[in-house]
N, C-alpha and C positions, 0 to 999 in steps of 0.2 A: 212261833215265829211273826206274828203280826204285833206283840209287843215290842218285839226287839227291831220289827221296822220303826215303831213310833219310838225306840229310843233313839236309833239313830239320828231321826230326825231332830229330836231333843237336844241333841249333843250338837253346841253350836258350830265348831268347825267340821263335822263331817255332814251337817246339815248345808253349810256352804259347799262342800266340796257337789254333793246330790245334786243340789239348786245348778252349779255352775255347769256340771256335767249335761245333765237335761236342757239348759240354756244353749249349750253346743251342739246338741242333737238336733233343736230347734233350726239353729241357723243352717246346719247340713242339710237337712229337710227340705229347708227355704231353697237354698241354691240348688238343690234337685229337681225343683218344678219350676223354677227360673227359666226363663227361654233365654236362650244366648241369639247375640244382635244376628241380624240377616236369615234368621228359620222363622218362618208361616207356624205360629203358634197353632192356627185354626187348620192348616192342612195337614200338621201332626195329629191334632186329634180326631178327624177325620179318620186319617189314615190308621190310628189306632183301635177306633170302632169298627172297620174294614174288615180289619185284619186281628180284632177283639182282643189288642193289645200284646199279642205272643211274638216273640222273635224267633229267629230260624237259624239253624246250623251255630255256628261258630260264635253267633252273639248271644246264645240261650245263657251261656254261666256268667258274661260280663255283665247282659241286663239285668240279671237276679242280683249279682253284687252292687250294681249302682242304683237299686231301687226301683227300676223302670225308668230311670234318668237316661240311660244311654240312648233308648228309642225313640225319647224326646229331645234330643241334641241340645240339652239344658246345659247351665254354666258349670256343674259339677259332672257330666255324664259319663265321664271316666272312672269318678268315684275313686276309691283306694286301691283299684286294681294294678296301678302302673306304680305304686309304693311297693303291694306284694310280690312283683313280679323282679323288681330290682332286689329287694332283699332277698329274694331266694338265689337271683344269680350272683350279688355279692357273697353269700352263704356259702354257695358251690364254689366261686370262685377261692375262697380260702381256703381250701383245698387242695387246690394245683397251684396256687400262685405264696410264693413264700412270704412276699411282702405283707399278703394281706394276714397269713398265719401268725406273723409276727405281732401285727399289732392286733389282734384278738387276744393275743398273751400277755400282752402289756398291759392290760387293766382298764380302767376306768378313761385312762387318757388315748387306748387305741379303739376301745368301742366308740369314742368320740369322734375320732377320724371317719371311722367305718361307716357309723353314721351321716358324717357329710357325703362321704362319697354315694353314699345310699340315695341322698336330696340329690345329686346333680344327677346320677343315672334316672331316677324318678322323674324328672323334669324332660331328660331327653325322651325317653319313653314316654313320655305325654304327649310331646311332641308328633312322634311318628304314629301313635297311636289315634289324635284326632286326627290328624293329614289323612288317615286313612279310612277311619270312619266318615269324615265331611265328604270324601271323596265317593264312598259308597252312597250316601244319602244324594249327592248329586246326580250320578248315575242311575237312582233306583234300585239299586241293589242292596240299601239296605234292609228291603223288604220283598226281595224276591220281585222287586219288579211289579209287584202288585198293588200299588198305589201312584203308578205315575200321575193318575188324574188327580194326585192331588200334591204338585212339587212342594218338597217340605224348604227348600234351596230355591226357592224364585228367581228366573233369571229375566234381564230384561227390566231391572227395578233402575234404571238410571246410574246405577253404582258401578264402576268396572267388578267385573268378575274375580278377576285376582284380588282386588282391594277387601270382597267379602269374603272369600276363603281364608285368606290371612286374618283377619278380625275373628271368625270363627276359631281357625286354631289357636289364635294367642288367647282367645277369650278360654276356651277348654283348658290349653294348659296351664292357664292362671288359676283356673278352678283347681285343677289337681293338686298344685302349690298349696292353696287355700286349704285344701282337703287333708292334706299332709301336715298343714300347721296345727289345723282343730286337732287331728288326731294329736299331735304331739303336748298341745295343750290339758287334753282331758286326760293323758298319762300325769302329767306333769302337776297339774294343779286340780284334776278331777279325782273320778274312783275307776278302776279299771286299767286296762291297757287301752289308751285310745284308738287307735287302728282297727282294734278286735271290735271294741263299742259300735263304732261306726260300721264297720260290715253289718253287723248283728242289728244295727238299725235300719241298713237298709233290705235286708231279708223280712225282718218281721214287717215293715211298711208293705210288703207283697202280698203279706198273709191274711188281710179282709177280702181285698179284690178278688185272688184266687179262689178262696174258700167260698165266695158269693158266686163267684161263675161254676163252681161243682154244684152248687144249691140249685142256681139257673137252670143248669143243661141237664141235671141227672135228678134235681127232686131233694126233698128233706135226709128221705131214706137212704140214699146214697151217701149225703152229706154228712148223716149220722155215722154211718159204718165208716166212712174217711177217717173223721175223727177219732174214733175208739180205736183203729189202725195207726192214726198217728200216736197218740197217748203212747199205747204200746212201745212202739219203734222208738219214743223219746225215751221212755223208762230202761228199754235194753241200751241204748247208747248212754245214758249216764251209768248206770251199772258198768259196761266195760270202760267206760272212760274215767272209773276211778279205781279199777282192776291194776293190782301192779303186783311184781316179784319183786320181795324186798332180802336182799343179800345182805345177812349179817356181817359186820365190821368191827372189829376187836383192836384197840391202838394199846401197841404196849406203853409200861410206865417207863418216863426217860427222867434222870435227874441232870438239872440246867440251875447250875449255882448250888442254893440251898433250897430250892423249891422242887417238888415231886409234879410232873406232869404227864398227862397221858392217862391210860388205865380206864378209857371210857368203850362204851360199846354205842356202836349206831348202825344204818346200812344204807344201802345203797337201790334206791327206789326204779328198778326198772317197771315202766308202764308197757301193759298188756299192748296197747294204741302207741307205742315210742314216737310213730311217725308223724301222730297228728291229722290234718287233713290235707297234707303237700299233697299224696302219692293221688288222691284223687284229682288235685288241678293239673297234674303232670299228664295223667292219663288222658283227661277231658282233651287238654290243648294239644295232646299228640292223634287222638282220635278225630280233632276237629280240622286235621289239616287235609285229609279226604274232600271235607265239603268245602272249604276254602280253595282249594285247588279247582273244583268243580264251577267254580265262578266266573272262572276264565274261557270256560268251551260255551257252545250256544245251548243256551237252556230250552230254547223252542224243537229243536230237532238233536235229541240227543242220542248217540252209538248204543250200541251194544254194551262195550264197557264201562260208558258212563253212568248208563241206566241200570247195571249191574252194580257198582259202586252205589248208586242213589239207592236203591232198594235192598242192598246188603249191608253194606258198610255205615252209611252215612242215616241211613232211618234208625231210630231211636228205638223202634221196638222189634227189630231184626235180631234173630237167633245168634247171627254171625257177630252184629253189632256187640250184643248184652255180651258174647264168648269174649271178646277180644278186650272191650273194657275190662272185663273181673282178670283174665290174665296182665294186662297192661298194670292195673292197679298192685297186683302182688308184686309183681317185679319190682316196681319202684317204691314198694314198701321196703324189700328189702335192699333195695340202693340207698336210699335216703338211710335208712335204719346205720348202714354200711361208713356212710361220710360223716355222720352227723355223734356217733360214738363210739370212740377209739378205746376198745378193752386195751391195747397196751398202756396208751397213756395215762387210764383209769389204772391201772397194776403199777405204773411207774410212782404215780403221786401218791399212792396209797402207800408204797415199800419207802418213798423217799418219807414220809411223817410216821413211820413205825407202826402202819396198819397192815392188817392182815385178814384173809377170810379164814375161821376156825375149819381145820383140817385142810387147808390148800396151801401150800407154800409160796413164800412172798414172791414175785417178779414173774418169769413167763408162765409158771403153772396157772398161778392166779388169771393171767390175763386168757390164757384158754379156756378155763371154766368159765369166764363170763360170757367168751364169745360162745362157749356153749349154749350156756344159759341165753344169751340174746337170741341165736339161731331158733331155738325151740319155742321161746314165747313171742318172737317175731310172726311165725307161721299162725296162731290161732288172729294175731293183730290184723295180718293181710288180710284172713279169709271174712274178718268181721269188717272190713272197712270196703272190702269187695261186694258183699251181700247189700249192705246200708247204702253203696254208692248206686246199686244197678235198682234198686227198690223203684225209684219214680219211671225206669223201662217199664217195669210192671205193670205200674199205675197206668203209662199209656194204653197197654194192652187189654186193663182191665177198665178203665174207662172207656175204651174204645172213640178215642177222640184225640187230633194232635192240636187242640187248643189248650191242652195242659202241657205244652213243653217247659214253661218256665215254673212247673209242680215245684212249690216251695216245702213241702213237707215230708221228703224225705232226702236220703242222701247228703250231698256237700251241704247242703242249707240245715241239715237237722245235725249235722255233727258240728257245723260253725257254731249253732245259735244253743246246744248244749254245751261245747265247750267255754265259749266265752260267759255264759249265763252261770256256769258254776264257778268259772274262775273270778268274775265281778262280785258273786256273794260270797268266796273264802274272803276278801279283800274288805269288803263290808265289815264281813265278821271277825276280819282280825283285828281292824280298826274298832271296831266296837268294845269287843275284849280287852283291848289296851286300858279305855278308860272305864267299863263298868264289870269286866271279867262276866258277863254275859253273853252269849252265844244267840245263833236262832236258833239252836235244837238244846232244851235245857231239861 
């Protein structure tokens, strides 16, 4: 494997792509640490030291995906999340809006139009999210009013408040556009999917600090045990992510002119985790709504209902929170798979080109067979996603500390890092094999 990596760097054009990707990642991390105008960077660091750099509630997942840039209100504070949200929204709207569905079927031209719509929606979401985060920072609720002595956006600086807030929103929105552009540059001129690589970079940037926090708080013994468990989880995730059910497909021979076409055998790969990490993001967003709603009530004198929601629904280590989270992931897994994989459409395309599943008649019987296989294979995939996603919640209980709310060694973080890592390695390997016919495993 090491020799293959050396061969990749010896290949001029592949080396250029790898170095270009590393350069874009460096620019992205620089923007993630660059403070926005109007933000007191000194107060930000004092506040992070006070709460030990941990976000709360609805901001956990977003801060993790931004590599810690969100709580610092940096230029790239929003990270790539607005683009991911816009992509998911467009993908869901494709099912209900005929115009978008028609564009998706038009091939490259239609996909370019959908990409353009995604960019516009990303900037719109960037304005909304940046306005919300700036307002939370201004009121002190970004850190649950625990940093009121360190104002993140100081008042009375001689500059009108509306101008300061406007510049902040414009800067963070522009940062979102730049991040989106950097991701597309990696996709076009680098290695791997650009947006996925940037998310991978953000999560990986949190690993050293969070790991050192465990060592400082719990000691070397607990740190070593956590590392062993993390390696076991990564091994299990890698195994499941690679697992798939292959449906054999046979294409009949056809005579076109004087040539014979078809007669080949192939397969339809149905992954065990067909939905990817999307159900986890959906469930997390929905489960954070109660936390967001509680922000509008009095935090100093909570009522019985408010206290119950805080202790049983919002608290990550509560059994009710874990159970609801697990069930939501299973529901959204089935929901997302049902709207992204259409057995009827696949069966019709197979019938159109003379393909059939051996032993199954073309048309409706094939669609019913694919739907049956998909429903059976989705269950272990949903259970797998649910178990992996609630692992950090058990880490909260095990470590007996709320300092690790952004724990990056389990759940969504591991799913994303393993998935992106495998996909990037496959792309490097395929490009290397095109030139030297030598992969990473020989």
